[in-house]
N, C-alpha and C positions, 0 to 999 in steps of 0.2 A: 504493500500500500504506500510505503514511502516513495518508491520509484514511480508509482502511478500518480501520486500527488505532485511530484516534481514535473512529470510530463504534462499534467493538466495545467500547472502553473506556467510552464513554457508555452503551452497552447494559448493560454489567456494573454500572455505577453505578445505573442505573434498576432493574435486577434486584435489587440489594442493598436498595433501598428498597421492594421489592414482595414480600419473602419472606412476610410475614404473609398477603398475599392468596393465595399458593399453599398455605399451610398450611390456610387456611379452605376453599379449593377441594378439598383432600383430603378434608375432612369432607362436603362437598356432593356430590362426585363419587367415591364409594368405588370405582367400577370401575377407575379409574386412580389410586388413592390413592398407590401407590408412586412413580409419576412425579411427582405434585404434591408429595409429601414431599421428593423429591430436589431439585426446583426451589425448594423452600422452605428448604433448608439453606443458610444464609449461607456456611458454610465451603466449600460446593461451587461458589459462584457464579463466582469468578474462575478456578477451575480449569476449569470448563466453557467459559467464553468464551476462555480461553487455548488450549484444545484447538481451538476454532473458528479462532483466529488461526493456529495451527500448520498446520491444514488449508488455510487460504487462502494462506499463504505457500508451502506445498508446491505448490498448484495454480498459483500465479502464477510462482514461480521454480524449482520443482522440489524434490524431497525433500532433495537435498543442501543447498540453500539454507536450508530450514526447519531441518534438523539443525544447520547451521552457526550459525544464530541461537540455537538452544537451547543449544548448547555455549558460546556467548559470554556467557550469563547466569550470574550467581553465585548459587547456591542454598545458600550457607553459612548464611544467616540462617534460612530455613525449617527446615533440618536441625537447627540449634542450638535453635530454639524447640521443636521436637518433643522433643529429648532433655531439655532443661531442664524442660519441663512434666512429663514422666513422672517424673523424679527428684524434683522439688520437690513432687509430689503424693503421695509415699509417706508412710505413716503415721509413721515415725520423724522425718522432716523436718517434717511438719505439727505433730506433738507438740512438737518443739523450738521452733517458731515460736509456737505457742499459749502455751507456758510463758513465753517472753520477753515476749509481749504482755500476758499476765495479770500478770506482775511489774510492768510499767509501769503497768497499770491500777490496781493496788493503791494507788499513791501519789496517785491523783486523788481529790478529795473529791466523788465522784459515786456514784450507785447502781452496783451491780456490773455489770449489763448495759450501762448507759450508758457507764461508764468503759471497758469492754472494747471497745465499738463505736468510741469515739473513738480508742482506741489502734490498732485494726485499720485504721481509715480514714486515720490520719496516719502512724504509725510503719511500718505494713505497706508502703505505697508507697515510703517512704524506704529500705526494704531493697533497692529496685531499684538504688540507687547502688552497691551492693556485690555483690549476687548476680545482677545484671542485671534489667531490667524484666520479661522473660517469666517468670522464676522468682518474682519478687515478685508479679506478677499472679496466678499460679497459687496461691501460698500464701494471699494475701489473699482471692481469690474463693472458695476452698474453705472457709475459716473463716467468711466471710459466708454462704455457702450453707447450711452445716450448723448455724450458731448463730443466724442472724438472719432470713434470708429465708423465713420461714414464714407461716402463715395470719394471724398477728397484724398483719402489715404490709399496707397497701393496695398496689394496683398502682402508684399514683402515687408512693408512698414507695419502692418497689423501683426504679422508674426513676430517682428522685433518687439513690439509693445507687449504682446502676450508672454513671450519668452522672458523679457525683463521683469514683467509683473510677477510671474511665478517665482523667479529667483529672489526678487526683493521681498515678497511675502514670506518665503521660506526663511530668510535671514532676519526679517523685520520683527519676528517674535522673540528674538534672542536676548532681549533686555531684561526679561523676567523669567522666573522658573516655571510658570504655569501656562504660558500662552503658546509656545511652539511645541507641537506634539513630541518631537524627538527629545527635547529637553525635559518635558513633563514626565516622560516615561522613566527617567533615571534620577530626577532631582531628589526624590525622597530616599531612594536606595543609597545614593552617594552623598547625602546630606548637603545638597547645594541650595543655598538660600539666595535671596535677591542680590545681595552684594557680590556673592561668589559668581553668579551667572553674568551679572552686568560687567564685572571686571574681566572675566574670561572671554565673553563673546560680545557684549553690548557695544563697546566702542568700535570694535572691528566691523560689526554688522552695520552700524550707523554710517560709518565712512564708506563701506562698500556699496550700500544701497543708494546713498547720495551721489556717489561717483557714477553708478549705473544710470541713474535718472538723468544726471547732467549730460553724460555722453549721448544718451538716446535723444534727449531734447535738442542737443546741438545738431545731431544728424538729421532729425526730422523737422528742423525749424521752418523750412520753406513750406513743407506740406501742412504743418500746423498753422502757419500764417494764412494758408488758403482756406481754412475752415471758417465758415461764416460765423460771426458772433451770434450768440443766442439772443435774438431780439424779439422773441415771441412774447405775447402778452403774459404778464405775471400770473401765475396760478393763485387761486384764493389762499390767503394766509392761513397757516395752521395755528390754532391757539397754543400759547406757551404751555399750558397745563397738559395738553395732549402730547406734545413733544417730550415733556418731562416724564410723563407716565411711560411712553414707549422706551425712552432711555433707561428708566428704572427697571422695566422688564428685562431689557438686554443686560443691564448690569447684574441683576439677580440671577439670570440664567448663567452668566459667566462665572459668578461667584460659586454657584452650586453645580459647576460643570462635571464634578465627579459623582454626582448623586442623581441618577436618571429619574428616580421616583419623584424628586423635588422639581427638577427643571421641566419634566414633562407635565407635572401638575401646574406649574407656572404657565407653561405654554397653553394649556387648556383655558386658564383664566385670560390669557392674552387673546386667544381666539374669540372668547366672549366679549372682551372689550372692543376689539376691532369690529365685531358685528354690531355692537351698540352704537358706535360712532363711525359708521361706514363712510359718511361724507368726507371724512378727513383721511381716508385710506386709499391706497392704490391696490389693485388685485394682488392677493398674497401669492407668492411664487411656490405654491405647494407642490406642483408637479416637478419643477426643477429640483427642489430640495429633496423630494422623495427619491428621485433618480440618483442623486448624489449619495444619499444615505444607502440606497441599494448597492451602489458601486462599492462603497467603503465596507459594507457588511460582507459583500463577496470577497473583498480583499482580506478582511479579517479571517474569514473562513478558510480560504485557500492558503493565506500566509502562515496560519498556525500549523500547517502541515509541512512547512519547509525548514523547521528548526534543525532537523537531523543533518542537514548539510551546511546551513548558514552559521550555526554556532561554532562548530569545529573550524570553519574557515576563518571566523573572526579571531578565534583563540590562537591561530597560527600566524597572526600579523601583529606588527607593532610599529610605532613611529610613523615615518613618512609613508611606508607601504600601507599601514592601516588607514591613514587619512585618505590616501588616494583610492584604496580599495573600498572604503565606506562611501566615498563620493560616487564611485562607479556602481556599487551595489544598490545605492539609493535609486538609481535610474530604473532598476528593474524590480524593486520591492519597496514597500512603504518605509519611509525613514524612521517612523516611530517604532515599527516592528523590529527594524535593524538595531536601534539603540536598546530596545527592551531585551533582545537576545544577548547583546553585549553586556548588559547589566547582570546577567546570570553567570557570567564568567567570574570565578573567584580569584582573589589575590591580585587584582590588576592595580597598576600604579596610576598616578595622575596623568602621565603621558598617554597611556592607553585611553583613559576617559576623555581627555580633551580631543585626541585624534579621532575617536569614534564619533563623538557628537558634532565636532566641527565638520567632519566629512559628510555626515548625514544632512546637516542643514545647508552645506555648500551645494550638494547635488540635488536639493529638493525642487529645483525648477526644471530639470532636464526632461521629464516626462509627466504625463497626466497622473500616473500612479505614484510618483515619487514623494508627494507630500499631501496630507489629507485635504487641505483647502483647494488643491489644484482642480479636482473634479467640479467644485463649485464655480470656479472661474471659467472652466471649459463650458459648463452648461449655460452660463449667462452670456458668453461671448461668441459661441460658435455660429450663431445666426448671422454674424457679420462677415463670415468667410464663405468662399465658394462651396457649394453643395452642403451648406450649413454644417461643415465639419472642419475641425482643426487637425491637419495631418501630423502624425507623430514624428515623422522624419523632419519636416520643416521646423516643427516646434523645437526638437532637439538641437538643430543647428542654430536656431535663433537664440536659444537659451545658453549656448556655449560661451559666447563672449562675456556676458555678465557673470556666468559661473566662474570663468577664469579670474575675473576681478575679485570675486569672493574668495576663491582659492588663494590668490596672492595675499589677500588681507589676513586670512585665517592661518596660513601656513608659511607665508613668505619669510617672516623673521626667524622662524624655527629652522627652515631649510637653510637660510644663510648661516645661522649658528652652527648647523651640522657641517656645512661646507668648510667653515673656518675652524672647526674643531673647538668651538666655544661651548661651555655648559648650557643646557637648555634653561 
């Protein structure tokens, strides 16, 4: 079953990189277009292959064995991402984030659109350190979708934006121990507090994401200048108390993110509130959030069967090799699962801990499956791309330059010390 699980995981990865093929097949073979569209939905990939894994476990060891395995999995993160996405995408929360980003953009000596774009690509991901990465991804992706990802931008430019966004969100949650999933998975085990995480990763992460945002803004400055300013009539104002209540719900869900019984209960209250004050709401993104939750639940199910080869592989690495290996492995498996497996290795030193986590957050933007918030960004932004699909290959290539910037910031000084023979 270990080998079968690894084969299914490899098949799911191959399927992830082939979704654009199925979307095109839906146009070429309209008779079965529904099936091809289903297979072309990235958010469905891991859920479908996880269902196959469940069926094979049941066939091999019986239904009770399959149910026992499912019960052993922790689906808190998929449930939390679903709830955080829905609340963060509501009109009052988006308006509050836009107002804050617009205020920051006003102090920049740049044209209006260019300044706002830089603020969204830099400060937006930094929100992830405080409201968690899934909520920050949702806010930032919605603002980018509605304000920037229009016909004025080329497909190449859109891929550059999405690749940089995924990388910046992955490193943007590294200022606190509870916001970035790969740090959250090890913070308690390794006794990492706020000060520890901020000193290890925070400054490097902030420098890297501001550099990435600045370089991308410089490259796209002409295309950004061609985007028409938003001169549409102002939407009806939202009462301050409504915005405060929405933000309070989001803050409470973030605070109780380890307790699904609590944050799901809060979510039900939130749904009731939005129904009572529907005039101040935009349609809730329940479908998109459910698909993302399905994707992550499938990843949790399939990923839990890969520890037999991942954990020994991590044990055999250290230093620079571990950092680069973690960065590469993150592209093909969830970075939180990677650091969790690393935390099970006994007797490791500080160098192992830093290299593992730094590599995991560095590689978190290379693919859709690399970091838990990425499927949320994918679901919200794919409609702006050809065939309503973001190709895995172009995304990987677009995310590589900002990933190299993060790599240099997180490991450059240590690599230089090793070359010069200085102590770490």
